[in-house]
N, C-alpha and C positions, 0 to 999 in steps of 0.2 A: 704159463698163465699167471696172472697176478692173483693174490689172495682176495682182492677186492677190485672193483672195476675202475680203479684210478691209481696213479702213482704220483706221489709228491716228488717233483723234480727239483725244486729249490724253495728256499725261504724267500718270501716277498716283502712288501712294504709293511712297516709298522706305522700305525696312526695313533697319535696320542692327544689327549686333552691337556691343555696348559692354562695356567692362570693369566700369564702375560704373553700374548702372542708375539709382540714385537721383541721383547727381551729374549724369548725362546728362539726366534728366528735368527736373531743376532748371534746368540751363543752357538747355534749349530752351523752358521756360516763363518763367523769370524774365528771361533775357537776350534771347531771340529772339521772345518773345511767343506761342508756341504755347499751345494749351489742351489739357488732358488730356480725351480723349473717353471712353476706356475702359481699364481695367486688367484683365487676365485672369491666371489661374493655369494654366499648362500643365505638367503633370508636376512639380509643386512648384516651378516657377520663374515668377516674375512677368514679364509683358510689358506694355508701356505703349504705347498708341496715342494720338497727338496730332494736332491739326488746326490749320489757319489760316483756314479758311472754313467753309462749311456741309457739306462732305463729311465722312464719318465719320472718316477720318484721312488725313493727308498724310505722316506719319512714324510708323514703328513702331520701338520700341527693344526689343531682344532681348538677353538675357545671352549673352555670348560662348560660354559653355559649351554652349549649344544648337546651335552650329554642327555639331558631330559627330553629335549626336542626330538632326539633320535630314538627315544624309548629305551635307552640303555641305563643300567643300574649305576648308582653312585659309588659303588664299592671299589672302582679302579679308575685310573687315569688312562688306561689303554682302550682306545676305541676299537682297534682290531689289529690282529697279527696275521699277516698274509702268507699263504702257501700256494705255490704254482703247481698245477697238474700238467700232464703231458699233452693234452689236446682238448679241443672243445667237446668232443665226444666224451672224453673222460670227465670233464666238468659236469656235463649233464648226467652221465651215469653215476658219478660220485654223489651228486645231490640226491638223485633218486634212491641210491643205496643207503645213504645216511638217513633220509626221511623214513625209509623202511625200518631202520634201527631205532627210530624215535627221536632223532636229533631235531631240535627246534631251530628254525631259520628265521631271521629278521630281514626286512627289506631296508637297505640303506640307500638313500636316493642316489641315482646314477651320477648326478652332478658331483658327488663327493668321492668319486674314484676316477678322476680324469686320467686318460692314458690306459685305462683298463675297461674294455667295452662290456664284458660279461663277468660278473662277480656274484658269488653267493656268500652269505654271511651266516655261519653256523654258530650256535651258542653252546659252549662246552659245559660240563657239569658244574664248574666253578663260576659260570656266568661270563666267561671271557668270549669275546666275539672273534671268530676265526674267519678271515676272508679267504675264499677259495676262488682261484681264477686260472685262466689258461694262457693269457697273452697280456703283455705290457708294451706299450709304444716305446720305441727306441728314439733317442734324441740324435738328430743328424749332425752333420759337420758344422752347422752354424750355431749349435747350442740351444736351439729353440724347439719347443714342442710343436706338434702339428696343430694348426689352428682348430678351435673347437668346431667350427662349421664344416671342417673336412674329416672329422672323426666319424666312425661308424656309430649310428645311434644305438645307445645301449637301452635295453628293455628290462622291465621287471621279469623275474624268473618265470612266471606263468605265461609270458609272451615270447620266450626265447624261440628262435627258429630251429628247424630240424638240423640244419647245417649252415655254416658260414664260409664265405670265401676268404682266403688268406689275403692279408694286406701287404704292402711293399716291404714292410719291416717285420713281418710275422716270423721269418726264419733268420733274422739278422742277429739275434742274441745267441748266446752259447746254446748248443744243441745238446739235449739229453741223450747220452750214449748208452742207452739200455733198452730193454724191452718195454714197450708201452702197453703190452697185454694182448 
C-alpha cells in the first residue's frame, strides 16, 4: 500500500504569467519548438496553451495581469506546476488527505485548464500553486484538440461526481507501471 492515498505518476504542465504574451508564444514556438494547441479568451484576455508531445499542453502562457484576478500572490510568475496522479479516485482521495493535513486549495476556473477535466490547486508553504490532476486529453493524428463542446464538463471540487467514465483517450498516454495503492 502507498504511504498516502495517491501516487504522483508524472510531472504535468507548467503555467506561467508573462509580460508579453505574443513575444513569449513566439519564443516557445520558434526557438524551443513547442506547438500551439489551443488559444482561449478568458475575461477579454488571451491565454495560449502549447505542447511538445501528444498531451493537450505542457505549458500555459497567461498575461501577468491575470495574477490578481485569480487571487494569486505577486511573488512569482508561476501560476501552477502540475503533477498527475494515478486515477480519479486517487485525485479525490489525495485532495481529502491534503485538506486533512491543512493544505489550502484555491479554485482556478475550469476554462483555464482545457484538456484537463478535473484539477485541484493546492498552495504549498511558499505560496506556489500545485495543480493536481488525473487525466489530460491526448492530441490525435490531425494535431487538433477535442472541440470544447465535446469535452466532459469540468466542475468545481465541491461538485465532483463519485466516479467518472473513461474517455476514448484516457488510456492512450503512457501507462504508469506500478502499484496504484
